[in-house]
N, C-alpha and C positions, 0 to 999 in steps of 0.2 A: 425665551426657554432655555438658549444656550446660558444665559447668565444665570438662571435656577439651577441649571443642570449642573453647572461647575459650583455654585453656592452647596447645595447638596451633597455632592461627592466630596469635598472636602471637609465641611463641618461633620458630615454623617462618618467619616472615617475617623475625625478627630474624635468624637463623642463614643465613638464604639472602642477606641485607644483610653479613653478614661481622662483625655483631656479637658481643659476648663473650656465651657461654653464661650464664654463670654469674651475670651483670648481668641477662640476660633472665629467668632463673629468679626469680632475688631478687625484682623486679619483680613477678612473679605471687603473692608470698605474700600481700600484702594483698587481692587480688583474689579469690584462691581460699576457698571454703567452709571446707575444712580444711586451713586455712593452717599449723597444726604440721605436717602431711605433707610440705607443700610447703618449709618451713623445714629440716625435716630434711634433704631432697634438697638443698637449697642449701649447708647443710654440709658434706652429703658430696661434692658438687661442687668447694667450698672445699680438700677435705682430698687431692684429686687423682683421686676416684672418676670414670669415668664417667657420663653420665647414664643409662643402662641400669643400672649397678651401684648408683646412688644410687636407681632406682627399684622394684628386685628386691625390697626389704622390702617392700614395699606392694603386691606383685602380685595380692594379694586384692581391695584396695580399687580399684584402676585398672584390672584386668583384664589377664590373661595375653599375651592378643593384643598390646595396646598395649605392654607392655614388652618384648616379643621384638621388635616393629617396629621400636621405638626403638634396640632393640641392631642389628639388621640395619641400620638406617640411618646409624649411627654406623660400623659395621665398612665399609661400603661408601661412604662418605664422602660422602651424601646424606640427611642429616639433616633438613635444610631441607625438602625435597622428600616426605620419607615423614610427617612432622609435617602439613604441609599436606594431604597427602592423607588422613591419618587426620580431621583437621579437615571435610574435606568427608564423610568417611564417619558422622562423629557428627552433622552438620548435616542429614542425609538422613534419621536415626534420629529427631531432635527434630522434624523437619517431618512424618514419618509419626504421630509422637505428637500432636504438635498438631492436626493437620487430623482423627483420629479423637475426640479430646475436644471440638474444636470442634463436629463434626457432632453429638454427644450431649448438647450442652447443652439445646436445646429438650426432647428428651424426658426427660430428667432433671429439669430444670425442673418439667415437667409432672407428673412421678411423685411430686417433694416436695411439689407443692401439692395431689395428691390424697391423700397420707398425712396433709396436715395438715387437710383438710376432712373427713375421716374421722374423726380425732380430735376435731374442734370437732362433728362430729355425736353422736359418744358421749358429749359432756359435754350437749348440748343435750338428747338423750334422758334424762339423769339430771334435768335442770330440769323438762322437761314430767312426768316422773314427781311430782315433788315439788309439782306445779300442780294435775294431773289425779288423782294417786293411781292410776293405771294406767301397767304399767312396758310399756313398748315395746322390744322387744329386734329392731331393724330388721337387724342383719348375722347375728342368730341365733345368735351365739357367747356371749350373757350379757355383752357390753360395753355396760354402760349406767352413766352416772353418773361420779362421781370415781373410784371404783373400778374400772368398768370401763376407764377413759382409762388408768388406772396400769398395768392390766395390759397395755393396748394398747403403752402407751411401753416395757414390759419386753420385751416379744415383739418390738418394734421393733429394741430394743438387743441382744438375743439374736441375732435374725439377722446384724443389720450386723457385730456380732462376729464371728460365724462367717464372712460373706463377706469380712473383713479378713484375718482367720487365714487361709482358702483361698487368697486374694490372696498373702499373704507366703509362706507354703508353697510354693506352683507357683512363684514369682518368686526366692526364696531359694536352693533345692537343688535342681537338675535331676535330680538321682538319684532324691532322694525322691518326686518329682513326676512322674516317668516313666509312671506308669500312667494319670495324669492327663491328661498329652499324647495317650497313645493312645487314651484313649476321645475327647478332642476330636477328635482325628482323625477317627473315624466319623461325625461330623455334617459333613455336604457341604459348608454354606457356611463355618462356622467352620472346619473342618478344613483345608480349601482355602487361607483366609485366614492361618492360622498356618504351614501348608508354605509356602504363598510368602512369606512374610517370612522365614523361616529360609532359603529358598534365596538369595533375595536377599542375605543377611548371608553366607551360603555363596560364593556368587560374587564379592562384593566382596572376600571374605578371600582367596579363593583370586586375585583380581587383584592385591593389594597384596604376597602374600608369595612368588607364582611370578614376579614380575618383580625381585625383589631377589636372585635367585642362592642363596637358603635351600634347603637339605636339601628334598628332595621329601616326606620323612615328616613331617618337621618342620610344612611349610607346611601339608599334608594334616591335619594333627592340630589347628594352631590353626584352621585354616578351619571344620572341623568342630565344633570345640568352640564357636566364637563362633556359631554358628547357633542355639544358644538353643532348640531344639526336639529333643525325644527320638528323634522317629521317623526324623530326619534325621542327627542326631548320632550314632546307634547304629550308622550305615553305616560308621565309621571302620574300625573292629578288620577288616570284610570286606575293603575296600579296601586297607588297610595290608598284609594278608597277600598280597594279589596284586602288589602292588608289590616287597614283600622277596623274593619270589618268581621276581622277575624280569621281570613282567608289566608291561604299558602301562599308561598311565593310562586309556586307553579300555577296556583288558580289565577294570581293577579297577571303574570305574564302572559299567560294565555288568552285574556281579556284584551290584551295590546295588540294594536296594530304596527306595521312596520317594523316587525321582529323575524329575525330567521328563523327556521324548524330547528336548525343547529342549537342556537341558543335558547328555545324553548327545552328541547331534550336535557341541554345541559344543566340548565336551572332545575329540572325535575330529577335528574340523577344527582346532583349535588345536594339537594333539600334532603333526598333519601338516605344518600351515604354520607353524609355529614362533610362533604368533600367539596363545597361549595366553592370557595376561593382558590383551590388547586385546579379546578375545572375550568372557572373563568378566566385562569391564567393561560392554560392550555388553549382555550378557545383563542384569547388575545393574539397569540402565536399566529393561528390559524387564520385569523383576520388581517395580522400585519401581513402573512405572505400574498393572500388575495390581494389586499391594497396596493402591495407593490407590484403585482402583476396588472391590475387594473391602472395603475398610474403609467407603467410602460406602454401600455395599448394606448392609452389615451394619447401620450406623447408619441407615436407613432403615429396615430391617425391625425395628431395635430401636423405631423410634419408632412404626411402625404397630402393635407389640405393646404399648407402653403406652399407644397410643388405644385400642387391644382391651380392655386390662385396666380403663380408667378407664370405657369406656361399659358393660361388663359389670357394674361395680360402681354405676353408676345405673341400670342395667336391673332390676338385682338390689333395691337399694333401692325402687325405684319399685313392685315387684309384692310385697315386703314390706309396703308400704304400703297396695295394694290389699288384699291379704289380709288385712291388719288391719282396714281400714275396712268391707271385706264383712263379717267376723265380729260386729262391733258391729251393723251392718245387720241380719245374719241372726237375731241374738240378739234385737235389739230388736223384730223382726217376729216373733218366737216369741211373744212376750208380749203381742201385741196380741190 
């Protein structure tokens, strides 16, 4: 998104200023991470293809909505405005991600320190065993000394690998991860956060597509697919059925599930007043603020969860030490 944001900002401003599109794209080649992709786009433009036609072979990498909206922008003669609007959308997504990662920085650092301290404790227990000849298993998992430390590292590696795999699995293919999306929806805070983010992307997509004169079915398809959350995305087929049978957008959205009352009322008002794109933009801002608030709540909750885990580990180790020394005192007293 960061790469696309920069591309849309610079090329959009160049086009609005009346500069040559081919030259603008060529200037992007050394700036972009995937320079070969943009080099191919520049060559295609030089061969007489439109920007949309040049981008279509890379639809999977760039996103279907990006390519479709570029095509609409070219056809309507408002490519510059469309690119700058897309840049604003990507900037909002980047800001949300940045704020969320920033809020997690302290809890993540504390969690890493806790993991490292546990590893040091395991090694220290091995040293104590070598000095005293007594095996002290404070963690109760048989993790003592170098052997226990190696097992601990292997455990962390397996858990970390599973976490990365699950993340890539959810992110990489929405069809494969649909069941996971529905499971996450059942968790009140997490489900609401993901749903709000999806509705924000949906309303922003509706704002961009509905004001271009694009076919309403195409606009709905791009917007719902761009939501990125299966419970919202799956409402598309029901909505399209109503629209294709001559129903209004209001009727179509009212048949859908997993949509907010604010969205339904805005669609109704926008359809009656003819200001649907403007109302979708206003609703996007509302969902953006709610998303940022939800992310902040989730990060604070996650921080307290980390604090709780660390406190539990400390208390657990203290009780294990107490039990160990109490056993030694009891055995010594029995021998008197």
